[in-house]
Each structure stands twice: as C-alpha cells, then as structure tokens.
N, C-alpha and C positions, 0 to 999 in steps of 0.2 A: 475615898477608897485608900487605903493604906496598902494593901497588898493585892496582887492579882491571883485569881483561882489558877489551880495547875493547868486547866485548859488553855488559859490565855498564855500562860508561861511557855507551855508546850507549843503553840503556835508561834510564838516570837522566836523562840530558841530554834525551831525548825526553819523558819524563813532566815534567820541569821546564818545557820549552818549552810543553807542554799545559796549564800552570797547576795541576800536581799539586805536592803537598807531598811531601818525601821525609825520611827519618829518616838522617842520615848522620854518621860520625864526623869531627870537626874537630880543631883544636890545642886547643879548649876543652871536648872530650868529645863526647857525642852532642847533636846538635842537629836541631831541624825546620828545614828549609831550603825556600824556594821562590823564585820569580821576584820580586826586589824591586821591580820595574816594574809588576807585574801587580796591579792593585787587588783583584780577587776572589781571587786566591791569597794576598795579604797578609791580607787579611780572614779568609779561611778557616784560616790558620796561626795567627793571633793567638786565633782561636776555640778552638784545640785546647788552650791552656794559660793558667793565670792568672798574669799578670806582676805581682808585688807592687809594683814601683817603677820609676821611669824608668830608662833605659838599661841594661835586661835583655834587649836584643837587639842585633843589629848587621847592618849591610850589608856583606857580604864581597865583596871584589874581589881579583883576582890581583897588581894592581899600583897603585901610588899614582896614577899617571897616570889610571887609570880613575875615580878619586874626582873627577877634575875635571869629569866629564860630569854629576855630580849636585851639584855646589856651584858657586856663582859665583866663588869664590876660596878657595884653599887656603891657609892661613896658612903662612909660610915655615919655621916650627920644625916642621911636620908631618912632613916627610921626614926631618928629623935625629932626631926621636924614634922614628919607625918603624925607621931605621937602628941605632940603639943598644938598641932593645927586646930584652930576653932572654927574655920570655914574651909570649903573646898581648896585643895592645894594641888598645884600641878608642879611636878618636879621635873625640869629639863636635865636629862641625865646624859653623860658622855658614853662613847663606845656601845651604841645601839647596834643591835644585830637581829637577824631572824624575822625581819619586817620588811614589808615593801619598801622600795627607796623612796616613794612619795611621802612617807612619814618620817624619814631619817632626813635630818638637814645635811647640807653639804659639808658641815664639820664633824658629821657622826653622831649627834644628838638627837633625842627623842623625847617628846613630852609625855610624861606619865602621871595618871592621878588614881588613888585607891578610893574606892566606893565599897565599904564594908557593911553597908546595911541597905534597906528599901528594895524597890523593883529591880534596878540594875544589879544589885547584889544577888538577888534570887535567880535573875537570868544568868549572871556570871557563874554560879554555882553549877549549872546545867551545861555550860560550855567548856571546851578544852583549849579555848582561845581568848585572848584580850580583845576588846571592842574600841575601835576608832569613834570618837565623839566629836561632833562639830556642833557648835552654837548656831543655832537657827538665825540669829541675827548677824552672823558672820564675826561677831566680836564679842568677846567675853565680858565686856564692859557694859553691855545691853542684854540682859537675859530675858528670855520669854517665858512667863510662868504659866501661861494657859495655852492650850492648844488653838484657841481662837486668834491668839496674838501671833501665831506662826502665819507667814506669809502664804497664801493660797497657791502660789507657783511652785512652793516647796511642798506642801501638803498633797497636792495632786499628783506628784511624782514618786511617792513614797508609800508602799504597798501597806504597811501596817503603822498605825498611829494609835496610841494609848491616851484617851482624854481623860486623865486624872493626873494630880500632882500630889507629892506625899512629902516634900521636903520644904524646909524654909529655905528657898532658894537664895543662893549668893553667888556674886561674882567670884570666881576662884583667883587666889594668890598665884602668882607664878615666880619661881625660885630656880635659877640655873645652878647646878653643882659641877664642880671639877673634881677629877680624881686626886688632885693634889690639896684638897681642902678648901678651894675656891668656892665662895658663895656670892652669887649675884641676884639680887632683888629685881625682877623685870617688872612686875606689877603686884602691888600691895593691896 
C-alpha cells in the first residue's frame, strides 16, 4: 500500500493535532511520531522508548524552508546536502528555537530531516507543525521495517499504528552543521 486514503490521513492528522502519538512508516522504518511543538506530546513520546545516545530522533518537515521556522539561521550548505542525499539525512542544526526544550540540545542544536514524499509527506501537508520522529528500536542503526518487528510494549501504548511500509527503508546519515561552515559527520 503506497498511500493512505484521505480518511486514514484525516484520522492520523486529527490524532496528531490532539497531541497523540502515532506509529507510522517513514523512510527510516517504523517510527513513533508526534507534534514536535507540543511539549506534552514530546515528553510522552520520549517516555515510550529508551534512546541510548544523542541524535537518535529527528524533527521531520516536508521542505527545508519549514526548518527556518525552528532555527534562527540555516547554514548555506544544508540545502546542498539535502539535494545530493541518496538516503535519509538528519541535519543537526545550530540555533534551534520554537521547539520544546526536550528536543533542543544543551548547545542549542536540534536534528532535522526532510521527507518530501510518501505517507509522512502527505500527513505533513495537512499539518501546520513538524513531527518528532523516534526510531522504535531506540537507535537509527537498527531500523524496523514492519509493524510486526516493533516491540509489543510500544505498539500497545500508541493509539494509531499503520501496518504498511512504502519506502526502501535505510538508516539515516547524520551530519552536524555549524554557522561558520563547520561540517561534522556523526553517522554515515
């Protein structure tokens, strides 16, 4: 199933607008998603999974321009990197703002990912906010490609789960960018 019908998309977007978490397929496998601007939703999503290290989540948007709402400045190289990426790419960007403190590091950075197609893109089209995405394995090096591979203790706590996958799921690369042109590859 490549796309969801409008009724399913409406149900998911309504739940996300109400602060619920959902379990949805993305370009990086099944992920727990919620409104990245809703502090209560973010705290609830983080409580569902043990994240072993930094950068094991991302804020997903449909287009790079939307990142500008949540950072004071986007380094020039960000768009170039997104244009040449052949797999999912998380850009850890400086000067994050307008998001709950739980998703901004103590150095003021936040991890962003652009998903321009597929189920998540269709859902983002209907929303006025970005989504927090957490890998169901707790680590982006071990992606879950089917709903059956998501631990039951996670599935049982999430009100909406979609049992389809549409992407060639890949573990995302993670690159940290600085305002002075610094580029640090965290995970390739």
